C-alpha atoms as one frame of an Amber mdcrd trajectory, in Angstrom:
protein
 -55.732 -11.571  27.914 -53.858  -8.641  29.305 -52.875  -5.654  27.269 -49.220
  -4.845  26.629 -49.607  -1.577  28.545 -50.814  -3.425  31.643 -47.876  -5.828
  31.442 -45.466  -2.909  31.301 -47.091  -1.336  34.349 -46.759  -4.559  36.364
 -43.090  -4.996  35.587 -40.753  -3.509  38.170 -38.378  -0.815  37.057 -34.977
  -2.187  36.086 -32.191  -1.538  38.563 -29.964   1.420  37.806 -26.847   0.878
  35.775 -23.732  -0.061  37.677 -21.886   3.138  38.377 -19.615   1.508  40.902
 -21.346   2.957  43.942 -22.442   0.908  46.909 -25.958   2.343  46.617 -26.295
   1.086  43.018 -24.931  -2.331  43.999 -27.375  -2.613  46.916 -30.269  -1.505
  44.713 -29.379  -4.171  42.131 -29.002  -6.782  44.890 -32.422  -5.923  46.344
 -34.038  -5.981  42.896 -32.452  -9.338  42.141 -33.618 -10.741  45.470 -37.143
  -9.464  44.856 -37.177 -11.036  41.382 -35.925 -14.321  42.792 -38.561 -14.302
  45.547 -41.333 -13.601  43.019 -40.088 -16.421  40.775 -39.962 -18.846  43.729
 -43.488 -17.857  44.756 -44.781 -18.376  41.215 -43.059 -21.772  41.067 -44.567
 -22.783  44.432 -48.049 -21.776  43.230 -47.674 -23.856  40.067 -46.384 -26.831
  42.032 -49.263 -26.573  44.525 -51.775 -26.411  41.667 -50.287 -29.522  40.061
 -50.314 -31.420  43.351 -53.909 -30.355  44.046 -54.970 -31.531  40.590 -53.271
 -34.903  41.078 -54.831 -35.313  44.533 -58.267 -34.450  43.149 -57.882 -37.117
  40.462 -56.615 -39.658  43.011 -59.505 -38.918  45.366 -62.061 -39.406  42.614
 -60.539 -42.702  41.492 -60.121 -43.963  45.068 -63.748 -43.088  45.857 -64.984
 -44.943  42.787 -62.805 -47.931  43.648 -64.186 -47.998  47.184 -67.764 -47.792
  45.920 -67.222 -50.721  43.569 -65.453 -52.688  46.302 -68.408 -52.231  48.652
 -70.814 -53.209  45.880 -68.765 -56.353  45.209 -68.735 -57.341  48.881 -72.496
 -56.809  49.145 -73.071 -58.951  46.051 -70.730 -61.627  47.404 -72.506 -61.735
  50.769 -75.929 -61.806  49.107 -74.802 -64.620  46.819 -73.461 -66.569  49.781
 -76.806 -66.251  51.590 -78.686 -67.369  48.479 -76.332 -70.330  47.993 -76.559
 -71.409  51.639 -80.338 -70.933  51.994 -81.411 -74.255  50.395 -79.213 -76.129
  52.873 -80.090 -74.307  56.119 -83.038 -72.031  55.456 -83.095 -68.281  54.841
 -82.778 -67.128  58.441 -79.958 -69.506  59.342 -78.095 -68.686  56.117 -78.390
 -64.952  56.806 -77.169 -65.367  60.382 -74.227 -67.570  59.360 -73.057 -65.193
  56.626 -73.599 -62.103  58.823 -71.594 -63.738  61.629 -68.739 -64.523  59.276
 -68.777 -60.949  57.905 -68.762 -59.473  61.420 -65.902 -61.792  62.468 -63.831
 -60.764  59.431 -64.558 -57.080  60.136 -63.512 -57.477  63.790 -60.262 -59.216
  62.832 -59.459 -56.488  60.292 -60.261 -53.790  62.871 -57.885 -55.421  65.384
 -55.143 -55.593  62.752 -55.736 -51.928  61.874 -55.597 -50.970  65.555 -52.304
 -52.832  66.003 -50.854 -51.153  62.921 -52.027 -47.725  64.110 -50.505 -48.244
  67.557 -47.217 -49.290  65.982 -47.308 -46.168  63.869 -47.976 -43.936  66.892
 -45.519 -45.701  69.223 -42.844 -45.890  66.552 -42.154 -49.566  67.250 -40.944
 -51.756  64.445 -42.636 -54.976  65.619 -44.717 -56.746  63.012
């Protein structure tokens, strides 16, 4: 914690009393502008800290979700190979399931490429 003396040292001197002169008015205007700028800067720092905290939380949750999604897909593919193996044999089952997975990945990559190009080109075609 800071001491009261340190807080008093950090505070700017109050503007002079209004004696009706232009100099006093300008001094008060400059002091008010400085105070406003410092308040805006403090507000921007707080807002940036809050946004950074929210993004950190989102990134953690999104990473965990992606990890569990990958684990689920691996388990699903492994289960499909195990289920298909008695019918076709282990090698054939592995090749069939791998081919299907590669085909799905290629189709999703093409859809992502089309979406990215639309984003870059600015076209509204679906």
